[in-house]
PyMOL Python script that loads the backbone (N, CA, C, O; Angstrom):
from pymol import cmd

cmd.read_pdbstr("""\
ATOM      1  N   LYS A   1       5.946 -45.169  14.758  1.00  0.00           N
ATOM      2  CA  LYS A   1       6.711 -46.218  15.419  1.00  0.00           C
ATOM      3  C   LYS A   1       6.128 -47.589  15.103  1.00  0.00           C
ATOM      4  O   LYS A   1       4.912 -47.778  15.128  1.00  0.00           O
ATOM      5  N   ARG A   2       6.979 -48.511  14.815  1.00  0.00           N
ATOM      6  CA  ARG A   2       6.532 -49.886  14.590  1.00  0.00           C
ATOM      7  C   ARG A   2       6.608 -50.649  15.904  1.00  0.00           C
ATOM      8  O   ARG A   2       7.504 -50.421  16.716  1.00  0.00           O
ATOM      9  N   LEU A   3       5.671 -51.544  16.102  1.00  0.00           N
ATOM     10  CA  LEU A   3       5.653 -52.326  17.335  1.00  0.00           C
ATOM     11  C   LEU A   3       6.514 -53.585  17.249  1.00  0.00           C
ATOM     12  O   LEU A   3       6.850 -54.181  18.273  1.00  0.00           O
ATOM     13  N   ASN A   4       6.870 -53.988  16.035  1.00  0.00           N
ATOM     14  CA  ASN A   4       7.719 -55.161  15.825  1.00  0.00           C
ATOM     15  C   ASN A   4       7.205 -56.406  16.549  1.00  0.00           C
ATOM     16  O   ASN A   4       7.965 -57.092  17.232  1.00  0.00           O
ATOM     17  N   GLY A   5       5.920 -56.689  16.396  1.00  0.00           N
ATOM     18  CA  GLY A   5       5.358 -57.897  16.971  1.00  0.00           C
ATOM     19  C   GLY A   5       4.881 -57.758  18.400  1.00  0.00           C
ATOM     20  O   GLY A   5       4.248 -58.677  18.919  1.00  0.00           O
ATOM     21  N   ARG A   6       5.156 -56.664  19.045  1.00  0.00           N
ATOM     22  CA  ARG A   6       4.701 -56.476  20.427  1.00  0.00           C
ATOM     23  C   ARG A   6       3.271 -55.963  20.445  1.00  0.00           C
ATOM     24  O   ARG A   6       2.803 -55.370  19.474  1.00  0.00           O
ATOM     25  N   THR A   7       2.593 -56.191  21.536  1.00  0.00           N
ATOM     26  CA  THR A   7       1.218 -55.728  21.657  1.00  0.00           C
ATOM     27  C   THR A   7       1.172 -54.449  22.474  1.00  0.00           C
ATOM     28  O   THR A   7       2.137 -54.080  23.143  1.00  0.00           O
ATOM     29  N   THR A   8       0.038 -53.788  22.405  1.00  0.00           N
ATOM     30  CA  THR A   8      -0.085 -52.495  23.063  1.00  0.00           C
ATOM     31  C   THR A   8      -0.879 -52.562  24.359  1.00  0.00           C
ATOM     32  O   THR A   8      -0.908 -51.585  25.108  1.00  0.00           O
ATOM     33  N   SER A   9      -1.515 -53.678  24.640  1.00  0.00           N
ATOM     34  CA  SER A   9      -2.297 -53.742  25.866  1.00  0.00           C
ATOM     35  C   SER A   9      -2.277 -55.143  26.454  1.00  0.00           C
ATOM     36  O   SER A   9      -1.917 -56.111  25.782  1.00  0.00           O
ATOM     37  N   LYS A  10      -2.663 -55.234  27.700  1.00  0.00           N
ATOM     38  CA  LYS A  10      -2.726 -56.531  28.374  1.00  0.00           C
ATOM     39  C   LYS A  10      -3.735 -57.446  27.705  1.00  0.00           C
ATOM     40  O   LYS A  10      -3.515 -58.654  27.606  1.00  0.00           O
ATOM     41  N   VAL A  11      -4.841 -56.875  27.246  1.00  0.00           N
ATOM     42  CA  VAL A  11      -5.886 -57.681  26.617  1.00  0.00           C
ATOM     43  C   VAL A  11      -5.349 -58.364  25.362  1.00  0.00           C
ATOM     44  O   VAL A  11      -5.610 -59.546  25.138  1.00  0.00           O
ATOM     45  N   GLU A  12      -4.612 -57.637  24.556  1.00  0.00           N
ATOM     46  CA  GLU A  12      -4.057 -58.225  23.342  1.00  0.00           C
ATOM     47  C   GLU A  12      -3.077 -59.343  23.659  1.00  0.00           C
ATOM     48  O   GLU A  12      -3.060 -60.362  22.969  1.00  0.00           O
ATOM     49  N   ARG A  13      -2.263 -59.168  24.689  1.00  0.00           N
ATOM     50  CA  ARG A  13      -1.318 -60.219  25.079  1.00  0.00           C
ATOM     51  C   ARG A  13      -2.058 -61.456  25.554  1.00  0.00           C
ATOM     52  O   ARG A  13      -1.699 -62.576  25.190  1.00  0.00           O
ATOM     53  N   VAL A  14      -3.097 -61.260  26.372  1.00  0.00           N
ATOM     54  CA  VAL A  14      -3.886 -62.394  26.867  1.00  0.00           C
ATOM     55  C   VAL A  14      -4.545 -63.124  25.709  1.00  0.00           C
ATOM     56  O   VAL A  14      -4.507 -64.353  25.645  1.00  0.00           O
ATOM     57  N   MET A  15      -5.148 -62.377  24.795  1.00  0.00           N
ATOM     58  CA  MET A  15      -5.843 -63.012  23.677  1.00  0.00           C
ATOM     59  C   MET A  15      -4.863 -63.760  22.776  1.00  0.00           C
ATOM     60  O   MET A  15      -5.200 -64.826  22.261  1.00  0.00           O
ATOM     61  N   ARG A  16      -3.672 -63.232  22.577  1.00  0.00           N
ATOM     62  CA  ARG A  16      -2.670 -63.919  21.762  1.00  0.00           C
ATOM     63  C   ARG A  16      -2.262 -65.248  22.406  1.00  0.00           C
ATOM     64  O   ARG A  16      -2.157 -66.267  21.724  1.00  0.00           O
ATOM     65  N   THR A  17      -2.034 -65.230  23.720  1.00  0.00           N
ATOM     66  CA  THR A  17      -1.655 -66.445  24.435  1.00  0.00           C
ATOM     67  C   THR A  17      -2.773 -67.473  24.411  1.00  0.00           C
ATOM     68  O   THR A  17      -2.524 -68.653  24.165  1.00  0.00           O
ATOM     69  N   VAL A  18      -3.999 -67.041  24.663  1.00  0.00           N
ATOM     70  CA  VAL A  18      -5.142 -67.957  24.657  1.00  0.00           C
ATOM     71  C   VAL A  18      -5.323 -68.555  23.271  1.00  0.00           C
ATOM     72  O   VAL A  18      -5.566 -69.755  23.143  1.00  0.00           O
ATOM     73  N   ASN A  19      -5.208 -67.741  22.238  1.00  0.00           N
ATOM     74  CA  ASN A  19      -5.357 -68.224  20.872  1.00  0.00           C
ATOM     75  C   ASN A  19      -4.296 -69.277  20.542  1.00  0.00           C
ATOM     76  O   ASN A  19      -4.608 -70.286  19.909  1.00  0.00           O
ATOM     77  N   LEU A  20      -3.060 -69.056  20.959  1.00  0.00           N
ATOM     78  CA  LEU A  20      -2.015 -70.043  20.727  1.00  0.00           C
ATOM     79  C   LEU A  20      -2.348 -71.373  21.400  1.00  0.00           C
ATOM     80  O   LEU A  20      -2.167 -72.432  20.800  1.00  0.00           O
ATOM     81  N   ARG A  21      -2.827 -71.325  22.622  1.00  0.00           N
ATOM     82  CA  ARG A  21      -3.109 -72.557  23.363  1.00  0.00           C
ATOM     83  C   ARG A  21      -4.311 -73.291  22.810  1.00  0.00           C
ATOM     84  O   ARG A  21      -4.338 -74.522  22.821  1.00  0.00           O
ATOM     85  N   VAL A  22      -5.302 -72.570  22.328  1.00  0.00           N
ATOM     86  CA  VAL A  22      -6.458 -73.211  21.711  1.00  0.00           C
ATOM     87  C   VAL A  22      -6.044 -73.853  20.391  1.00  0.00           C
ATOM     88  O   VAL A  22      -6.479 -74.961  20.080  1.00  0.00           O
ATOM     89  N   ASN A  23      -5.212 -73.171  19.616  1.00  0.00           N
ATOM     90  CA  ASN A  23      -4.810 -73.674  18.311  1.00  0.00           C
ATOM     91  C   ASN A  23      -3.983 -74.946  18.379  1.00  0.00           C
ATOM     92  O   ASN A  23      -4.030 -75.754  17.452  1.00  0.00           O
ATOM     93  N   VAL A  24      -3.242 -75.143  19.431  1.00  0.00           N
ATOM     94  CA  VAL A  24      -2.441 -76.365  19.541  1.00  0.00           C
ATOM     95  C   VAL A  24      -3.162 -77.430  20.364  1.00  0.00           C
ATOM     96  O   VAL A  24      -2.561 -78.418  20.786  1.00  0.00           O
ATOM     97  N   SER A  25      -4.454 -77.216  20.585  1.00  0.00           N
ATOM     98  CA  SER A  25      -5.360 -78.190  21.224  1.00  0.00           C
ATOM     99  C   SER A  25      -5.028 -78.516  22.674  1.00  0.00           C
ATOM    100  O   SER A  25      -5.362 -79.598  23.157  1.00  0.00           O
ATOM    101  N   LYS A  26      -4.384 -77.607  23.362  1.00  0.00           N
ATOM    102  CA  LYS A  26      -4.164 -77.818  24.788  1.00  0.00           C
ATOM    103  C   LYS A  26      -5.393 -77.417  25.587  1.00  0.00           C
ATOM    104  O   LYS A  26      -5.674 -77.996  26.636  1.00  0.00           O
ATOM    105  N   TRP A  27      -6.119 -76.434  25.097  1.00  0.00           N
ATOM    106  CA  TRP A  27      -7.291 -75.929  25.797  1.00  0.00           C
ATOM    107  C   TRP A  27      -8.515 -76.050  24.909  1.00  0.00           C
ATOM    108  O   TRP A  27      -8.425 -75.956  23.684  1.00  0.00           O
ATOM    109  N   SER A  28      -9.677 -76.263  25.553  1.00  0.00           N
ATOM    110  CA  SER A  28     -10.935 -76.210  24.811  1.00  0.00           C
ATOM    111  C   SER A  28     -11.348 -74.745  24.672  1.00  0.00           C
ATOM    112  O   SER A  28     -10.829 -73.878  25.375  1.00  0.00           O
ATOM    113  N   VAL A  29     -12.268 -74.482  23.779  1.00  0.00           N
ATOM    114  CA  VAL A  29     -12.743 -73.114  23.581  1.00  0.00           C
ATOM    115  C   VAL A  29     -13.458 -72.610  24.838  1.00  0.00           C
ATOM    116  O   VAL A  29     -13.283 -71.460  25.241  1.00  0.00           O
ATOM    117  N   ALA A  30     -14.262 -73.478  25.449  1.00  0.00           N
ATOM    118  CA  ALA A  30     -14.979 -73.086  26.673  1.00  0.00           C
ATOM    119  C   ALA A  30     -13.997 -72.788  27.809  1.00  0.00           C
ATOM    120  O   ALA A  30     -14.185 -71.827  28.555  1.00  0.00           O
ATOM    121  N   GLY A  31     -12.968 -73.597  27.940  1.00  0.00           N
ATOM    122  CA  GLY A  31     -11.958 -73.371  28.974  1.00  0.00           C
ATOM    123  C   GLY A  31     -11.200 -72.076  28.739  1.00  0.00           C
ATOM    124  O   GLY A  31     -10.914 -71.336  29.680  1.00  0.00           O
ATOM    125  N   ALA A  32     -10.877 -71.805  27.486  1.00  0.00           N
ATOM    126  CA  ALA A  32     -10.180 -70.570  27.150  1.00  0.00           C
ATOM    127  C   ALA A  32     -11.043 -69.357  27.472  1.00  0.00           C
ATOM    128  O   ALA A  32     -10.533 -68.349  27.962  1.00  0.00           O
ATOM    129  N   LEU A  33     -12.332 -69.439  27.205  1.00  0.00           N
ATOM    130  CA  LEU A  33     -13.241 -68.331  27.513  1.00  0.00           C
ATOM    131  C   LEU A  33     -13.287 -68.088  29.018  1.00  0.00           C
ATOM    132  O   LEU A  33     -13.271 -66.940  29.460  1.00  0.00           O
ATOM    133  N   ASN A  34     -13.345 -69.158  29.807  1.00  0.00           N
ATOM    134  CA  ASN A  34     -13.371 -69.010  31.267  1.00  0.00           C
ATOM    135  C   ASN A  34     -12.092 -68.359  31.786  1.00  0.00           C
ATOM    136  O   ASN A  34     -12.147 -67.463  32.628  1.00  0.00           O
ATOM    137  N   VAL A  35     -10.956 -68.802  31.293  1.00  0.00           N
ATOM    138  CA  VAL A  35      -9.679 -68.225  31.719  1.00  0.00           C
ATOM    139  C   VAL A  35      -9.594 -66.755  31.337  1.00  0.00           C
ATOM    140  O   VAL A  35      -9.133 -65.932  32.127  1.00  0.00           O
ATOM    141  N   THR A  36     -10.035 -66.427  30.139  1.00  0.00           N
ATOM    142  CA  THR A  36      -9.990 -65.042  29.678  1.00  0.00           C
ATOM    143  C   THR A  36     -10.877 -64.145  30.529  1.00  0.00           C
ATOM    144  O   THR A  36     -10.480 -63.033  30.879  1.00  0.00           O
ATOM    145  N   LYS A  37     -12.064 -64.612  30.864  1.00  0.00           N
ATOM    146  CA  LYS A  37     -12.967 -63.808  31.707  1.00  0.00           C
ATOM    147  C   LYS A  37     -12.346 -63.526  33.061  1.00  0.00           C
ATOM    148  O   LYS A  37     -12.417 -62.402  33.556  1.00  0.00           O
ATOM    149  N   ILE A  38     -11.732 -64.545  33.670  1.00  0.00           N
ATOM    150  CA  ILE A  38     -11.119 -64.369  34.987  1.00  0.00           C
ATOM    151  C   ILE A  38      -9.934 -63.421  34.905  1.00  0.00           C
ATOM    152  O   ILE A  38      -9.784 -62.533  35.744  1.00  0.00           O
ATOM    153  N   ARG A  39      -9.092 -63.609  33.894  1.00  0.00           N
ATOM    154  CA  ARG A  39      -7.903 -62.768  33.766  1.00  0.00           C
ATOM    155  C   ARG A  39      -8.265 -61.309  33.523  1.00  0.00           C
ATOM    156  O   ARG A  39      -7.657 -60.418  34.117  1.00  0.00           O
ATOM    157  N   LEU A  40      -9.239 -61.050  32.666  1.00  0.00           N
ATOM    158  CA  LEU A  40      -9.633 -59.670  32.384  1.00  0.00           C
ATOM    159  C   LEU A  40     -10.332 -59.042  33.586  1.00  0.00           C
ATOM    160  O   LEU A  40     -10.173 -57.847  33.838  1.00  0.00           O
ATOM    161  N   ALA A  41     -11.103 -59.833  34.328  1.00  0.00           N
ATOM    162  CA  ALA A  41     -11.711 -59.315  35.559  1.00  0.00           C
ATOM    163  C   ALA A  41     -10.622 -58.933  36.564  1.00  0.00           C
ATOM    164  O   ALA A  41     -10.756 -57.941  37.281  1.00  0.00           O
ATOM    165  N   TYR A  42      -9.557 -59.712  36.616  1.00  0.00           N
ATOM    166  CA  TYR A  42      -8.439 -59.402  37.498  1.00  0.00           C
ATOM    167  C   TYR A  42      -7.767 -58.087  37.078  1.00  0.00           C
ATOM    168  O   TYR A  42      -7.491 -57.232  37.920  1.00  0.00           O
ATOM    169  N   TYR A  43      -7.510 -57.932  35.795  1.00  0.00           N
ATOM    170  CA  TYR A  43      -6.847 -56.725  35.312  1.00  0.00           C
ATOM    171  C   TYR A  43      -7.677 -55.471  35.524  1.00  0.00           C
ATOM    172  O   TYR A  43      -7.146 -54.446  35.952  1.00  0.00           O
ATOM    173  N   TYR A  44      -8.969 -55.534  35.234  1.00  0.00           N
ATOM    174  CA  TYR A  44      -9.770 -54.321  35.163  1.00  0.00           C
ATOM    175  C   TYR A  44     -10.695 -54.083  36.347  1.00  0.00           C
ATOM    176  O   TYR A  44     -11.114 -52.950  36.580  1.00  0.00           O
ATOM    177  N   ASN A  45     -11.025 -55.139  37.105  1.00  0.00           N
ATOM    178  CA  ASN A  45     -11.956 -54.956  38.215  1.00  0.00           C
ATOM    179  C   ASN A  45     -11.350 -55.274  39.567  1.00  0.00           C
ATOM    180  O   ASN A  45     -12.011 -55.122  40.595  1.00  0.00           O
ATOM    181  N   GLY A  46     -10.105 -55.711  39.580  1.00  0.00           N
ATOM    182  CA  GLY A  46      -9.467 -56.043  40.846  1.00  0.00           C
ATOM    183  C   GLY A  46      -9.927 -57.366  41.413  1.00  0.00           C
ATOM    184  O   GLY A  46      -9.738 -57.620  42.602  1.00  0.00           O
ATOM    185  N   PHE A  47     -10.526 -58.218  40.599  1.00  0.00           N
ATOM    186  CA  PHE A  47     -11.012 -59.524  41.035  1.00  0.00           C
ATOM    187  C   PHE A  47      -9.829 -60.400  41.396  1.00  0.00           C
ATOM    188  O   PHE A  47      -8.876 -60.511  40.625  1.00  0.00           O
ATOM    189  N   ASP A  48      -9.884 -61.034  42.587  1.00  0.00           N
ATOM    190  CA  ASP A  48      -8.793 -61.915  43.024  1.00  0.00           C
ATOM    191  C   ASP A  48      -9.338 -63.331  43.142  1.00  0.00           C
ATOM    192  O   ASP A  48     -10.088 -63.640  44.068  1.00  0.00           O
ATOM    193  N   ALA A  49      -8.959 -64.188  42.202  1.00  0.00           N
ATOM    194  CA  ALA A  49      -9.503 -65.545  42.174  1.00  0.00           C
ATOM    195  C   ALA A  49      -8.994 -66.360  43.308  1.00  0.00           C
ATOM    196  O   ALA A  49      -9.352 -67.530  43.437  1.00  0.00           O
TER     197      ALA A  49
END
""", "prot")
cmd.dss("prot")
cmd.show_as("cartoon", "prot")
cmd.util.cbc("prot")
cmd.orient("prot")
């Protein structure tokens, strides 16, 4: 089966979105890392910011 551009996990979707925002200079690399850590903690550890 082909995915036709879709991702297979939440992590891949988050990383794709973060990468897009960093590439168009809306976010700094440090800010993107902080957002990614919080989002992944929410998905996998039940962390509620």
